[in-house]
C-alpha positions in Angstrom: 0.5 0.1 0.1 3.3 2.6 0.7 3.9 2.2 -3.1 0.1 2.6 -4.0 0.7 5.2 -2.1 4.2 6.7 -3.6 2.6 6.2 -7.0 -0.3 8.2 -6.5 1.2 11.3 -5.1 4.3 10.6 -6.9 2.4 10.8 -10.3 0.5 13.7 -8.8 3.7 16.0 -8.4 5.1 15.3 -11.6 2.7 15.9 -14.6 3.5 13.4 -16.9 4.5 15.0 -20.8 1.7 13.8 -24.3 4.0 14.1 -26.8 1.9 16.0 -29.5 0.3 14.2 -32.0 1.8 14.3 -35.5 -0.5 14.8 -37.9 -1.0 13.5 -41.7 1.7 15.8 -43.7 -0.7 18.5 -46.0 -0.6 17.3 -49.7 2.0 19.0 -52.0 -0.5 20.8 -54.4 0.3 20.0 -58.0 2.6 22.5 -59.7 0.4 24.7 -62.7 1.8 24.6 -65.5 0.5 27.1 -67.6 -1.2 25.9 -71.4 0.2 27.2 -74.0 -2.3 29.7 -75.9 -3.6 27.6 -79.4 -1.5 27.8 -82.3 -3.4 29.8 -84.5 -5.1 27.8 -87.4 -3.3 27.5 -90.9 -3.6 29.9 -93.6 -5.6 28.6 -96.5 -4.9 27.6 -100.0 -6.6 30.4 -100.8 -4.4 32.4 -98.6 -1.2 31.3 -99.2 -1.8 31.7 -102.9 -2.4 35.5 -102.2 0.9 35.5 -99.8 3.3 34.1 -102.6 1.5 35.9 -105.4 2.3 39.3 -103.7 5.8 38.2 -102.4 6.5 37.6 -106.8 4.6 41.3 -107.1 7.4 42.6 -104.0 9.5 41.5 -106.2 9.1 42.2 -109.7 10.0 45.8 -110.1 13.3 44.8 -109.0 13.3 41.3 -111.4 12.3 44.0 -114.2 15.3 46.9 -113.1 18.3 44.0 -113.1 16.9 42.1 -116.4 14.2 43.8 -118.9 16.1 46.8 -118.4 19.5 46.5 -118.7 18.3 43.8 -121.4 19.5 45.4 -124.9 16.2 46.9 -126.6 17.2 46.0 -130.0 16.8 42.6 -129.3 14.5 42.0 -125.8 11.3 41.5 -126.5 8.0 41.5 -124.5 7.0 37.6 -122.9 5.3 36.0 -120.1 7.0 34.3 -117.9 6.0 32.2 -115.0 7.9 32.2 -111.2 7.0 29.1 -109.3 7.6 28.6 -105.9 7.3 25.4 -103.5 7.5 26.0 -99.9 8.1 23.9 -96.7 5.3 23.5 -94.4 7.2 26.3 -92.2 6.7 28.5 -95.0 10.6 28.6 -96.1 11.3 28.3 -99.8 12.8 25.2 -101.4 12.4 25.5 -104.6 13.1 28.6 -107.3 12.5 28.5 -110.9 11.3 30.6 -113.8 9.9 29.4 -116.6 9.1 30.9 -120.1 6.0 30.6 -122.7 7.7 28.9 -125.5 7.4 32.2 -128.5 5.9 34.4 -126.4 9.1 35.5 -124.6 13.0 36.7 -124.6 15.2 34.0 -124.0 18.4 36.0 -122.3 15.5 38.0 -120.3 14.2 34.7 -118.9 18.1 33.5 -118.2 18.7 36.7 -116.2 15.3 36.2 -114.2 16.4 32.6 -113.3 19.8 34.1 -112.2 18.1 36.6 -109.6 17.9 35.6 -105.6 15.3 33.8 -104.5 14.2 35.4 -100.8 10.6 34.3 -100.3 9.5 33.4 -97.5 5.4 32.6 -96.6 3.7 32.4 -93.6 3.7 29.0 -92.2 1.2 26.8 -94.1 1.3 23.6 -92.3 2.0 21.3 -95.3 4.2 21.7 -98.5 2.6 23.8 -101.0 4.1 24.9 -104.7 2.7 27.7 -106.6 3.2 28.8 -110.2 2.3 32.6 -110.9 2.4 33.9 -114.5 3.9 37.6 -114.9 5.0 39.8 -117.8 7.3 41.5 -118.6 7.5 44.8 -119.6 
């Protein structure tokens, strides 16, 4: 009984410390990855054709100056030509050529046109495209 009283009074004078209960860790939220804006739609065939035609129209004055205006006026003759342009899916020029209408063009002018630099680019059509753009000189 003395032991019981000692335990009783001993425990009363020394409070028992209870360890705090650990709660489960809070869930870590998933990082929010911003979604990129949707890609703009690829241009239509008509829009791409208009871009190619506009590109040829912009370069026409320099072709005329380099090939028609510098040709011998005594031998040059007006002619019909066509520019063939092929672009990859990103709008980068991959093929460039100048065609001439047989019997209706000047061979010397056509050869000069073929030597002109081709730095065409169009908005990315999303697929490979080829166009033929007819034009006349002068």
